[in-house]
N, C-alpha and C positions, 0 to 999 in steps of 0.2 A: 880449671884454674888458669890454664894458659889463655883461654878465651877471655876470662874476666880481666886478666892482667893487660891484654892487648886493647880492651875496650873500656878500661876503667875511667877514662876521661871523656867518654862519649855522653851526650845528652840522652836521657831516657824519659819518654813521655808517659808517665804513669797516670792512669785515670781510674775513676770508679768510686772514690771515697774521699771524705774530707781530710783523711790523714795524709794525703799526697800533697795538699795545697800548702805552700809555704816552705816546702822542703827543697833541697838542692836537686838539680837535674842529673846528678851522677848516679851511679849504680846504687840500688837500694836492696836490702835483704828482707824478704817477707817470711815470717814464721807463724804458721797456723797449724793446729792439730799435730804438732810435731814435724810437719813438713816444712823444709827450708827451700825457698825458691828465689830466683832473681831473674831479671830480664836484661838482655843486651840488645841494643838497637844499632841498625846500620851495619849488620854483619856482612863482611866480604868473603871470609873463608867459610864456605858453606859445607865443608866436609865433616861428616859425623863418623868417619872410619875409626875413631878412637873408641867408639862404643862396641860392645860385644855384639849387639843386635841392632840393625838399622832397617829402615823401610822408607821408600819414596812416597808413601801414602800416610794417612793419619792413623794407621793401625799396624801393629806388629805383635807376634806371639813367639814364645820360646818355652822350652822345658828347662828347669833348673838342672844344671850339669853336676857331675861328680866334682868334688873338690878335696884338697888335702884334709885329712882328719884334724890337723892342728888348726885349721881355719874354721871360722864360723861366719855364716852370712849375717851381715849387719843391716843391710838395706838395699835399696834400689835407686840408682840414678836414672832420671828420665829427662829427655830433651826433646823439645818441639821447635821446629823452624817454620815460621809462618810469615805471611805478608798480606797487604791489602792492595788489590788491583783496581779498586773502585773509588768511590767518592770519599775523600778524606774527611769531610765534614759530617758524614753520616754517623749517628750513634751506634756504637758497637757494644755487644754484650761480651763479658769476659769468656775466655775459652774454658771448657771443662776437661779435666784429666780423669780418665777412668782406668783404674788398675784392678784386674780381676785375677784371683787365684782360682782357676776353674776346678782344679782338683779338690780343693777344700771348700768350694762354694762360698767364697768371700769376695765382695766387690766394694771398692771405695770410689766414689765420685767426688772430686775436689773442685770447687769453684772459688778461686782466689778473690779476696775482697778488692784487690787492685790488679791491673794488668797493663801491659805496654801497648799503646795504640800506635801502630806503624804508620809511617809516611808511605804514600803511594809508591809502589814498586821498590820498597826497601824492606829487607829481611830483618825480622826480629827473632831472637832465640829465647825460649823460656826453659831455664834449667831448674830442676827440682830434685830434692833428695827425700826419699820416703823410708823411714826407719821401720821396715816391716820384716826384718830378718827372722823374727821368731815365728813367722807364719809362712816361711818359704823353706821347703825341704826338697831334697834331691828327687827329681822326677816330676815335680809339680808343674802343671801347665799354666803359664802366666800370659795374660793378654794385656796389652797397653793400647789405649785409644784416646783420641782427643776429639771433643765435640765443639763445634763453633758455628757461627753464622756464615754459611757458605757464600752468601751474597756479598759479604764485605771482607771475609778473611779466607785465605787458602793455606793449606799445609803443604810445605815443600818436602819435609823429611821429619821422621821421628826416630829416636834412638833410645836404647836402654842398656845399662850395665849393672851387674851385681857388685855390691861392695862387701868386702870381707874384712874380718878382724881376727888376729891370731889369739891363741889361748892366753898369751901373756898380757894382752890388753883387755881381756874380757872383764876381769875383776875390777880393774881400774875404771872401766867404762860404767859398770853397774853401780859403783859407789857414787858416781857423779850424776846418776839419772834421777833428778828431783821430780821430773814430770811423769814418772812411771805410774801407770794405772789411771791417769787423768785423761782429759779429752785429747788423746793423741792416737794416731794409727798404731796398732799393736797394743793399745791400752783399752780402757773402758769407753766405748763409743755408743753405749746403749741409747743415749738420748738422741742420737743421730740416725738410728736404725729406721729404715722405711720399708724394708722387706726382709725376708729370711736371709741373713748373711749380707744384706745390702745397706751401705751407709752413705748418706749424702752430707758431705762436709762443706757446708755453706752457711753463712750467717745473714745473708741479704736475700730477700725475696725479689729477684729481678723480674719475675713473671706474674706476681700477684695472683689473681684468680686462676691463671693457667698452670700454676705450679704442679697440681696432681697430674695433668697431662704430660708435662715435661718429665716428671719422675717416671711415668709409664714408659716413655721413650728410653730412659736411661737404665731402668731396672726391670722392665717388663710389666705385665698386667697384675703381678702378685704383690703390688705395694699395699701397705696398710692404709686405706683411704681415710679412716677415722683419725689415724695418728700421723698423717702425712705432713703435719705442721710441727711435729716434735723435733725435726732436724734443727730447729733454731731456738734453743733454750735460752731465752733472754727476757728481761723484764721490759725491754723497749718494744712497743708495738711494731709489727711488721710494716705497717703502712708508714710509720715514722722513719724507719730506716730506708725504705724505698724513696721517700721524699728527700732524705739526706743525700742519696746518690744523685737524684735529679737536680737537687739544689747545687751540688758541686758542678754538674755539667751546665746548668742554666741558672747562675746565681741571681739574675734579675727576676726570675719567675717565682721566687719564694721569699717571704719575709720571715724572720726568725726572732724569737724572744729568748734571750740568754740570761741565765741566772749564774752569777759568779760569786764564789766565796772570797772575800778580801779582808785583810787585817788592817783596818783603818787606824793609823796611829795618831792622827791629829786632824783638826778641822781644815787646816790649810792644805794638807795632803789630799783630803777628800775632794776639795775643790779642784786641785790640780788634776786628779784622776778623772773627775767628771768632765773637765774641759778637754783633756786629751782624747778621751773616748768619743766625745761629741764631735770632734774634728775629723774622725775617721769617715771615709767615704761609705755612704749607705746607711749610716746611723740616723735614726729618726728621733728616738727618745732615750734619755738616760736618767735613772732614778736610783737612789741609795737608801738603804736601811742600816745605818751605821750601828744601831744597837744590837743587830744580829749578824753584822759583818756580811751584808749582801749588796750586790750591785746588779741592777736589771737593765739590760740593753735591748732595744727593739730596732730592727731594720733589716736591709738586705746585706747581711754581714757574715763573716766567718768567725765562729767562737774563738778559734785559736789566735786570730789576728787581734781580737779584742784583748785576750789574755796577755799576749805579747806586749801590747801597748801599756797595759797596767803594770807589768813587771818592771818598767822603767822607773816606777815610783815605789812599788811594793812587790817584793819577790814572792811573798806567800799569797798566791792567787790560784784559784782552781775553778774550772768550768764544772758546775754542779748539775745543770739541766738545761735543755733547750727544746723549744717547740717550733715546728714549721707551720706556716700558714700560706695558702695560695695568695699570690700577689696580683691576681687578675690578669 
């Protein structure tokens, strides 16, 4: 928290998904699978001595120590300090965090949907909290690792600390856990299981046809080849999401058709919305079906930018679907 307070006004270059476009450049909190994480850019204070366990490499291990009986392990704080020494314009894949409880035979590999792309020779810190206290007991051997593209990113340090909660707070915490048992670490992750005790927490197929090979590197040869795509349970095709990521990085390379739900109140309002959307950069065509409350827009555009434009005339607007096409 001291780090976050000191760097709260710094710019953070988040990349990797459409959700980052149009947001402020200040610190953002990412919440996936129960894991909370954030990125800080331009770090000057590189010390991780505040952590119980630190390493000057991308890997560290420890055994869960004895602790007062009145305290319970709540989770694990994990921090990685990395930088880019090479070409700033080169595409970078997000880093992977791998946490293993070797004693219990459980491994989680987390690939965040967005990450901070560092400026050359500038340090970035990735801070994350994993609520895995129910799966950590005294004496358990825990491994913490980060995987990344070594050609464009290097790890300077990694650190980890156990987080405890006292008995007086346990009941209060459990009453507020609305996500218990759902797709969170420590809950039901069966849809993300790729090997015995191995879970791949990722919703974007950055590697397409190479995904099974990547999973072998992360989990070993005992991955379930037939079920290796189960880690991404969603109705949206894998190829569509991969195009979404590329479209964010190269907006001129993809044309998109967006379907929006709009509550058209009058003919004059419909005309105003059509003219405003048509004036947006990259828009090629705009069509409406007022009888079903639909607006269709085609072009090299961002769906959220279109929705924001419409909200100036009609607050009730929603992006319902979009399809990407190669733009030659």
